[in-house]
N, C-alpha and C positions, 0 to 999 in steps of 0.2 A: 096077720096083724100082731103087733107086739103085745104080749099078755103082761099086764101090770098087776102086782099085788101090793095094796097099800096097807101100811101098819104104822104104829107109833112106837118111838123109843123116847122115854122120859117126856111124854106128851108132845114130842116133836114129830110131825108127819114124815114118813119115809115111804119109799117105794122099792119093791123087789122086781127084777126083770131078768130075763135070760136072753143072751145074744149068741149067735153062731159065729165062732171064730174060724180062722182059716184052717183048713184041714178037717173040718167037720166037728171039731170040739165045741162044746157048749159052755158058756161062762155065765154064771148067775151073779148078778151085782145087786147090792143094796146101797141106796143113796138117800140122803136127806133131801126133801123137797124144799127148794128155795123160792119157788114161785109157781104160779099156774097161768096158762094161757088158753084162750078159746081158739080151737082149730076147727075149720070147716073143710075137711078134706074132700068131700064128695058133693058139695053144693047143697047139702041138706042141713039138718040140725047140727049146730056146733057141738064139739066135744071138748070138755075141759081136760087139758093134759098137764101133767106135772113137769116142772123144769128142775133138772138136777145138774150137778157139776161132775164132769168126768176129767180126771187128771192124769190119765195114763201117759200120753205123749209128753205132757209138761213134766211129769215126774222123771222120766228117763233122760230128757234133755237137761234138766236141772242137775241130774247126777253126773253127766259127762262134763258139764260146766264146772261143777264143784271139784271134779277130778283135776281138770286143767288148772284151776285156781290153787289147789293144794300142791300140785306139782310145781307150778311157777314159784310158789313160796317155799319150796324145798321142805315141805311138811310131810314127812313120811307117815306119821300117824294119821294125819288128815286124809291121806290117800287110803290107808288101810281101813279106816272106819267106814269107808264107802262100800265095803264088802260085808256080807253076813259073816257071823263068827265062823261058819264052816265053809265060807266061800274060797275060791281059788283063782289063781292066774296060771294059765298054761302057755308055755312058750313053744316055738316051732321046733326046737331041738329036743322036745320031750320033757324038759324040766318043768315041774309044777310047784308053785308056792301054795301051800295049803294053810288056810286060816289067817286071821288078821296079824298075828305075831310074825309069821313068816313073811307076809307081804310088807309089813313095817320094817323088818330087818333088812330085806332086800333093798327097799327104797332108801333107808337110812345109809346103807353102805354106798349106794350109787350117789346120793346127794353129797356125800363126803368127798367124792372124787372131783378134782378140779374141772375136768372136762364136762361135767354135768351141771355146774353151778349156773350156767346161763341157758340151760336146755329148756325147751318147750315141748310138751307131749300132749297131744289132743286125741280124743276119742270121739267118733261120730257114729251113732247107732241109727239105723234106718227104721222102716216101718215095723211095728211090733206084731208078733203073733202070740196069742194067749193060749197057753197050755192048761190054763185053769184060772180061777179068779185071782190067784196070788203069784202066778208064775208067767213070765213073758220072755220070749226069745227074739233076737234080731241079728241081722248081719250088718256090718258097717266097715269103718275104716279107722286106721290109726296113723299118726304121723309123729315123728321125733325130729326136731330141728335144733340148731344152735348148739350142737355138741362140739366142743372145741377146747383146746389148750393153747397157751401162748405160742404163736409161731406155727400152729397147725389147725386146720379145720377139717372136721369129718363131713362127709356128704349127708345131706338131709335124707331121712328115711321115711318110707310110708308103705302101707300094705293093707291087707284085709283082716277083719276080726269077726269073731262070733261072740255074742253077748247072751247071758241068761240073767234075768232080773227076778228078784223075789220081793214080795211085799211082806214086811214084818209087822207084828202088832205094835211095837214101840218106836221103830225108827223109819217106818214107811218103806218106800221102794229102795232097795240096795242091789249092788251087783252080787249075784251068786257065783257067776263064772265069767271070766274073760279069756278067750282063746285067740292068741295071735296066730291066724291061719296061714297067711302067706305074705312074704316080703316082696314088694314090687321093685324097690330099688333102695340103695343105701345100706347102712349097717343093719344087722339083725335087730329084732325088737328089743326093747330095753331089758337088761339083765342077762340076756343070752350070752353075752361076751364078757360079763363081769365074773371073775373067778373067785373061789374061796368062800362061797356062801352056801349054807345048808338050806336047801329049798325043798326038802322032802316033805 
């Protein structure tokens, strides 16, 4: 049975509980109680249980949606801000963009090129595995479409990716790392084939 520890923060009722994550790791969570319900699990006396909100899946899906929106708007800083200050993007050729400034520089250079002005880049992360209360990992996919210049179209690209997310005190869940793992077809992942950028 799940052990619950009730307490108050600024007179608001909260509950602390521990969940077992995949791989045996244990995650302790603290959440504000938003309601209570009477549960009768065994046909006997009912038990009053707290209702809390868990936003893990919502948070990382919102993050990938914000990434797509920033990309579609050619907003390089909007993309970079979705990473933690020490976050990074790793490409399949071994190149790594470390930190928000490097991520911003790389995207700004790409967005200035004609062939990427109509491009669409989507990320899709699958089921999360929690390595702790503030760190989650997932595998997923990436796609890059509509890369073209007048008179020429590049093939649409897609592949596999690995994600690490971190919950920050001030900005909520952000990307800590994105690893383009494998290209299934089309061009290499974004930036791999754009030269002249310092991505160390």
